[in-house]
C-alpha positions, 0 to 999 in steps of 0.5 A: 507229069500231067497236072489234072485239076478236079482229078478226084471227081467223076470225069477227073478220076477216069481221065487220070486212069486213062492218062496213066494208061498212056504212060503219063503219070499225073499230079492230081489237084483237089481242094477237099480231103477225100478218099481216092475213088476206086478208079484210081486204085492200083495206080501207086506211084503213077499219081501224086495228090496235092491239096489246093484251091485251084483258084488261088494262083500262088498255091497252083504256082507252088505245085507247079514248082514241086513237079515237072509238069509237062501238060495240064488237063483242067477239069475242076469247076465250082459247084453250080450256084443259085442266082444270088451267088452267080457272080461268085461262081463266075469269079471263081471259074475265071480265077481258076482258069487264069491260075491254071494258065499261069502255071502253064506259062511258068512251066513252059507247058506246051498243051492245056486241055480245058473242059468246056461243054456242049452247052455252048451250042445253045441257040445253034439250029443245026445238028449235029453240032460242029465245032465251027458253028457260029455261037449265038450271043444269047443269055445262057445258063451260068455254066455254058456262059462261063465255058464260052467266056473261058474259051475266049479268055484262054485263047487271049491269055495263052496265044502269046506264050506258046501254050496250045489251049484245047477246048473240050466241048463235052457231051452229057457223060454218065457212069460210075461215080456220077453223083448228079441225077440230072442226066437221063442214064443215072436217073434210070439206072439208079431207079432200076437198081433200087427197084423204084420208078424214076424220081422225075418223069422222062420222055421216051423220044428225047434224044441227046449225045450220051457218052459213057465216062470211060470213053470220054476220059480216053478221048480227053487223054488222047487229045492231051498226049497227041503229038500235034493237033490241027484245031483249038476246039474238039467235040468229045462225045459219042457222036450220035443221039440216044433216046431215053426209050433206048436206055429203058429198053437196055435196062429192062433186059438187064433188070427185068423187074425194073419199073421204068415207065416213060411219058410218050413223045418229047419234053414240051420244055426241051429243044424239040429235036435230037441233039448230038455232037459231030466228032469228026475232028476227034476221029480223024486227029486222034483216031478215037472210036467209042469202045462202049455201046449202050448195052456194055456201058449200062451193064458195067454201071449196073454191076458197079452199083450192085457191088455196093458203090454209092454212085 
């Protein structure tokens, strides 16, 4: 079975479904009691739910002893913290990673896939971002800082055990179950479905790697189940920049009454250029190709919300 931390979350639920689709039953580890997301409906005995704090090593080791764990996908992450609580955020993030790696060592797991972020490329000048780009040692926001440190710590902790740790540098993902309104697409889609303008101003020419969650989940599953991988790190995204204006145009075709006015040009506080991930490694090593273009993904997302789902 594949142990999936954060398997009830936005990306986690989609990833569990993708893994089950590849014939890999999953043990989902979740900290809080919550209803199963709709993405997990119908999976029956292909999933097992365990309640535990992923940062508590003994709790994780006990779960490992109860199941025949053959692989791990680590997607769980603590909620972003205000500046005064950042030390706790860092500690919890690292404790969780080390607990996961301990389970891998105990159970002789051959591969652990760990969620990183495109945020680790902050300060890299050239786009598209490539996995072999030198990463500047700059002051980072807490999440990308923890992800960058986690990549290094995981390599140190796992190299002597025979476990392959795969870093997943994930693009901006969007789609059903997306509770955050920070990404561009959820902000515009929810506004369109509500019949209201976006809550915050958006700039028409801002463009970044926006990946539909089902595609991202399938890419993660492909990497986890691959017989062999050539690299330690893989970008996971759409492999192209998508402008805010493109999202608006799709929505206005689907929801003609939507009021989605955008500011012209680029955000003066943004990077000043298009940013996206090079996914050549992903394409070549697991034959990944995105199945959702913008039209298909947005249409599915709109349908999901109109069916009465909250997110």
